BATORDREN-792795 format. One record per residue (C-alpha): residue in three letters; x, y, z. Coordinates in steps of 0.02 Angstrom, whole numbers, plus 50000, padded with zeros to 5 digits. Example, Ala and Ser with C-alpha at 12.3 -4.5 7.8 and 13.67 -1.06 7.14 Angstrom:
// BATORDREN-792795
ALA506154977550390/SER506844994750357/
***
This chain:
// BATORDREN-792795
UNK485394431841278/UNK485644413041294/UNK486754408941442/UNK487704396341338/UNK488274410441227/UNK489004419741375/UNK490134404841408/UNK490734405041229/UNK492274410441192/UNK494034408241235/UNK494224390741163/UNK495504392741025/UNK495754373941008/UNK493954369540961/UNK493854356240825/UNK492864367440707/UNK494224380840718/UNK495594368040687/UNK494674360940536/UNK494374378440467/UNK496224382740481/UNK496744366140405/UNK495514368240261/UNK496214385440217/UNK498014379340232/UNK497634364040125/UNK496834374539988/UNK498274386939991/UNK499554372939974/UNK498614363939834/UNK498194379739735/UNK499944386939750/UNK500764370439703/UNK499644368739551/UNK499994386839504/UNK501874383939510/UNK501664368039408/UNK500584377139283/UNK501774391739257/UNK503454383239278/UNK503104364939246/UNK504004363939079/UNK503384360538903/UNK502654343238941/UNK501564349839082/UNK501054365338984/UNK500524355038834/UNK499514343738947/UNK498664358139037/UNK498464368238876/UNK499114385038935/UNK497724397838919/UNK498564414438952/UNK498644420238771/UNK497244432038725/UNK495694423538654/UNK496554408438577/UNK496124397438725/UNK494304396938666/UNK494794387538508/UNK495844375338608/UNK494484373138736/UNK492944371438627/UNK493634368138454/UNK493174376938291/UNK491484384438256/UNK491084371738118/UNK491694353738121/UNK491564340037990/UNK490244327138028/UNK490934310937958/UNK489204302937956/UNK488634315737826/UNK490114314937708/UNK489174303437588/UNK487634314437585/UNK487244316237397/UNK486564333937421/UNK488164340837497/UNK489214341837336/UNK487874352237250/UNK487904366237379/UNK488834380737300/UNK490164390337394/UNK489084406037397/UNK487574396537461/UNK488624387937594/UNK489384404637646/UNK487664412637659/UNK487014398137761/UNK488524399237876/UNK488294417937902/UNK486444415837943/UNK486824401738064/UNK488184411838150/UNK487034426838166/UNK485664416138245/UNK486874407738364/UNK487634424438409/UNK485934431738450/UNK485474416938562/UNK487164416938647/UNK487094435738677/UNK485374434038757/UNK486024420338872/UNK487554431038914/UNK486484446038962/UNK485474434839077/UNK487074427739153/UNK487734445339185/UNK486134449939277/UNK486204434039380/UNK488024437339423/UNK487644454939485/UNK486164448539587/UNK487244434839662/UNK488654446839708/UNK487384458539788/UNK486684444139891/UNK488434439339946/UNK488774457239999/UNK487184457340104/UNK487674440640182/UNK489424447040219/UNK488734462440307/UNK487464452040404/UNK488794439340451/UNK489994452740513/UNK488584460940610/UNK488144444340694/UNK489974440940738/UNK490364458140807/UNK488724463040890/UNK487984446040936/UNK486164451640924/UNK484834440841007/UNK483724442840854/UNK483684450740681/UNK482184459840612/UNK481784457240427/UNK480684472140378/UNK480144465440208/UNK479184450940284/UNK479064458540459/UNK479904443740540/UNK481074442540689/UNK482404428940674/UNK483104422240839/UNK484984420940858/UNK485044401940845/UNK484204402740676/UNK485304415540589/UNK486874406740650/UNK486234392240544/UNK485444401640399/UNK486884413340356/UNK488224399840329/UNK487024389340225/UNK486514404540123/UNK488334409040092/UNK488734391140038/UNK487254390839919/UNK487584408039845/UNK489434404039815/UNK488994387739729/UNK487744396439615/UNK489004410339587/UNK490314398139524/UNK489134390239398/UNK488544407139335/UNK490314414139326/UNK490934399339224/UNK489494400939101/UNK489664419939088/UNK491554419639055/UNK491384406038923/UNK489944415438840/UNK490924431638843/UNK492464424338761/UNK491464414638631/UNK490504430538588/UNK492154440038571/UNK492754426838448/UNK491114426138352/UNK491044445038343/UNK492754445638259/UNK492184432338138/UNK490514440538094/UNK491304457738076/UNK492574451537950/UNK492004456837776/UNK493174451837635/UNK494844459737673/UNK494044472037795/UNK493804470537983/UNK492704481738090/UNK493854492438198/UNK494064489838384/UNK493024504638445/UNK491604501338321/UNK491494482838357/UNK489944475338435/UNK491104466938560/UNK491194483438655/UNK489334481338694/UNK489734465738794/UNK490544475138939/UNK489824472239112/UNK490934484939203/UNK491214472039337/UNK491964455039371/UNK491854447939194/UNK492754463039119/UNK494084462139254/UNK494324443339237/UNK494384443239046/UNK495514458539041/UNK496794451139160/UNK496804433439090/UNK496314435738906/UNK496774453938866/UNK495104457938784/UNK495424476838789/UNK497204475538726/UNK496854486438574/UNK496024500738667/UNK496754516738735/UNK498024515938878/UNK498484498238828/UNK499844496338958/UNK498724500539105/UNK497344487639075/UNK498284472839145/UNK498884482339299/UNK497174489439341/UNK496304472839315/UNK497594464239426/UNK497294476739566/UNK495404475139553/UNK495384456239536/UNK496594452639679/UNK496374468439783/UNK494474468939783/UNK493664452839721/UNK494984441339797/UNK494834449739967/UNK492934449939953/UNK492804431239917/UNK494084427340052/UNK493084437140181/UNK491454428840126/UNK492154411540158/UNK493014416940318/UNK491384424140383/UNK490484407940343/UNK491794397840438/UNK491884410040584/UNK490004409640610/UNK490024390640611/UNK491464390540736/UNK490554403140846/UNK488964392740840/UNK489904376740881/UNK490824384841027/UNK489164390441099/UNK488654372141112/UNK486934375241038/UNK486814358940940/UNK488324347740908/UNK487524337840767/UNK486954353540677/UNK488674361440703/UNK489504346340623/UNK488254346740478/UNK488554365340447/UNK490444362640446/UNK490294347640330/UNK489174357540211/UNK490384372240210/UNK491914361240181/UNK491064351840039/UNK490504367939956/UNK492194376239976/UNK493144361439902/UNK491924360039756/UNK492004378639725/UNK493894379839727/UNK494324364139629/UNK492884367139508/UNK493554384139456/UNK495354378139446/UNK494844362939343/UNK493894373739219/UNK495154388039217/UNK496884381039258/UNK497674398239256/UNK496654404339407/UNK497594393639534/UNK498614408539598/UNK497024418739618/UNK496274404439720/UNK497854404239826/UNK497614422639865/UNK495764420239910/UNK496194406540035/UNK497634416340108/UNK496424430540145/UNK495194418140220/UNK496554410140327/UNK497114426940397/UNK495314432140434/UNK494894415640520/UNK496484416240623/UNK496304434540675/UNK494474432640723/UNK494734417040828/UNK496254424540914/UNK495584442140944/UNK493734442240898/UNK493054441341072/UNK494154455841126/UNK493434466240984/UNK491664461141035/UNK491994465541218/UNK492614482941168/UNK491064485841061/UNK489934480041202/UNK490804491741325/UNK490624506441206/UNK488784502641179/UNK488504501341367/UNK489414517841396/UNK488394526241260/UNK486754519841334/UNK487294525541507/UNK487724542841440/UNK486044544441350/UNK485114538641506/UNK486064551141612/UNK485644565441494/UNK483804561041501/
***
């Protein structure tokens, strides 16, 4: 193992650690303040932010109606001769085509989201392994390649930053597609004075049994007409905050902790600064991007950064003690095995 790494480790005042703590604290303060403003800011603020907590109605406020008048075509001489029945038929055909295209895009977005979450889980496990066990190299069996320690201290934070950025873009698109499809489904399944019932609706085929269901259930009450109505909000809250919030917080904390560990080892100061800059830029873009698109998620963002703050603090205060204990146990185990042989 590199001798520099052996000297690593008791510096709790390193600039990368201080910046990581400040970043988490800053995001907690901003997100929580915006959340309080959003929920308790009075009618003027709520009208400006367009409160989005009511079922599916936020889609109409956000994107407008399905059909809008094009003022440039009002004088079209053909328009007055289109009968109501012909116009209605044309509208139905157009909606069906748009629905089909949107549903195809949504299915692709769901797949991408699952793939991205799986990649983040792998990166979290790898990052935790690197932090706790400090291997000198990692073997990648698929391509039969051994990565040296200096390389995966660089690769993992950059991979986490990239995957989280892609995740945000995919999540935004998937949630918007889901809610638009819910709205279009209700519209297409309205026949005269009849409406397709909740359990027979095509909207039930949109479920992903994952983050999108949880998100849209908690914030937009998409399953409000199903069985056990009262439990949906509670369960989705526990899953969203108790699982996904903790997961995202640990992902970011692992990214920051690896960068801090790399910087403390004095491998490359310029590269350490670049990794930290890249992580900070990605984190700020990720957080403010989600809050800007979904104002009501500010409290969820606060929770994510609180988890990240706690994880960064605990690791940098006690991480090396945990590592030392693991190393001692491994040494004892090896000594026991050698003695038995």
